[in-house]
C-alpha positions in Angstrom: -71.9 138.4 90.0 -71.2 137.2 86.4 -74.1 134.7 86.7 -76.5 137.4 87.8 -75.4 139.7 85.0 -75.9 136.9 82.5 -79.4 136.2 83.9 -80.3 139.9 83.8 -79.0 140.2 80.2 -81.0 137.0 79.1 -84.2 138.2 80.7 -83.8 141.7 79.3 -83.3 140.2 75.8 -86.5 138.3 76.3 -88.3 141.6 77.2 -88.3 141.0 80.9 -86.9 143.8 83.0 -85.8 143.2 86.6 -86.2 145.8 89.3 -82.6 145.2 90.2 -80.7 142.9 92.4 -80.8 143.5 96.1 -78.1 145.7 97.3 -75.5 144.5 99.6 -72.1 143.0 99.7 -71.1 140.2 97.4 -68.6 137.9 99.1 -66.5 135.7 96.8 -65.0 132.5 98.3 -61.3 132.0 97.4 -61.2 130.2 94.1 -65.0 130.0 93.6 -64.5 131.4 90.1 -63.0 128.1 89.2 -66.2 126.3 90.3 -68.2 124.9 87.5 -72.0 124.6 87.4 -74.1 122.8 84.9 -77.4 124.4 85.6 -79.6 124.4 82.5 -82.1 127.1 81.5 -85.1 124.9 82.3 -85.9 122.7 85.2 -87.6 119.3 85.2 -91.2 119.7 86.1 -92.4 117.2 88.6 -96.1 116.1 88.5 -98.1 119.4 88.8 -100.6 119.4 91.7 -103.3 120.8 89.4 -104.2 120.6 85.8 -104.1 124.4 85.5 -101.4 126.4 83.9 -97.9 125.9 85.2 -97.7 129.1 87.2 -101.0 128.4 89.0 -99.5 125.5 90.9 -97.3 122.4 91.1 -93.9 121.2 92.1 -90.9 121.9 89.9 -87.4 120.6 90.3 -84.5 122.7 89.0 -81.6 121.2 87.1 -78.6 119.7 89.0 -75.8 122.2 89.4 -72.4 120.5 89.8 -69.7 122.2 91.9 -66.3 121.1 93.0 -67.9 120.3 96.4 -70.8 118.2 95.1 -74.1 118.6 93.4 -76.9 121.0 94.3 -80.6 120.8 93.2 -83.6 122.5 94.5 -87.4 122.1 94.1 -90.1 124.7 94.4 -93.7 124.3 95.2 -96.0 126.9 93.5 -99.6 127.7 94.5 -101.6 130.5 92.8 -98.5 131.7 91.0 -96.5 132.2 94.2 -93.5 130.1 95.5 -94.8 128.6 98.7 -91.9 126.2 99.5 -88.3 125.7 98.5 -86.7 122.3 99.2 -83.1 121.4 98.7 -83.1 117.9 97.0 -79.3 117.8 96.9 -76.7 120.0 98.6 -72.9 120.0 98.5 -71.6 117.0 100.5 -68.0 116.4 99.3 -66.6 116.6 102.9 -67.6 117.5 106.4 -67.0 121.3 105.8 -69.1 121.3 102.7 -71.9 119.7 104.7 -71.6 122.3 107.4 -71.6 125.1 104.9 -74.7 123.7 103.1 -76.6 123.1 106.3 -76.0 126.8 107.3 -76.7 128.3 103.9 -79.7 126.4 102.8 -82.2 127.7 105.4 -81.0 131.3 104.9 -81.3 131.0 101.1 -84.8 129.4 101.4 -86.0 132.2 103.7 -84.7 134.9 101.3 -86.2 133.2 98.2 -89.6 132.9 99.9 -89.5 136.6 100.8 -88.3 137.7 97.4 -90.4 135.2 95.4 -87.5 134.9 93.0 -83.8 133.9 92.6 -83.0 137.6 93.0 -81.3 137.2 96.4 -77.8 137.7 97.8 -75.4 134.9 98.1 -74.5 133.8 101.6 -71.0 134.9 102.7 -68.7 132.0 103.2 -71.0 129.8 101.0 -70.7 131.5 97.6 -70.2 128.3 95.6 -73.2 126.6 97.3 -75.3 129.8 97.0 -74.6 130.2 93.3 -75.4 126.6 92.5 -78.6 126.8 94.7 -79.7 129.9 92.9 -78.9 128.5 89.4 -81.0 125.4 90.2 -83.7 127.6 91.7 -83.8 129.7 88.5 -84.3 126.6 86.4 -87.2 125.5 88.6 -88.7 129.0 88.4 -88.3 128.9 84.6 -90.0 125.5 84.5 -92.9 126.9 86.5 -93.2 129.9 84.1 -93.0 132.4 86.9 
């Protein structure tokens, strides 16, 4: 929740108002507050598919978010100013349980992101650390795409 509040505050200070986060329950994994992420505020833009403006189209990789269970990084594909694909380049893989959690959470997060067209989605219960890192990297990719 703190990350979402910080993002909202940063966007509001830049003059961008959000309609609000989706309602629902926020589930916190035990000890996830101790998890550290290193997501930056901008992603690394891969080679855009067109020479037009960034939000018209291209592929953009978010920053790598480090967690205690491993690194997470996502990449988005943008066409005509819309997110058309979200691909996990790296997911938590510290142990077998982390891999299982990532494999369950990634498709759910992808579907929610494509529907919402933003990082304004709920975390997945039981995968809060992975979800937070995924959404941090996603936001960096969205920022890089100027969406």
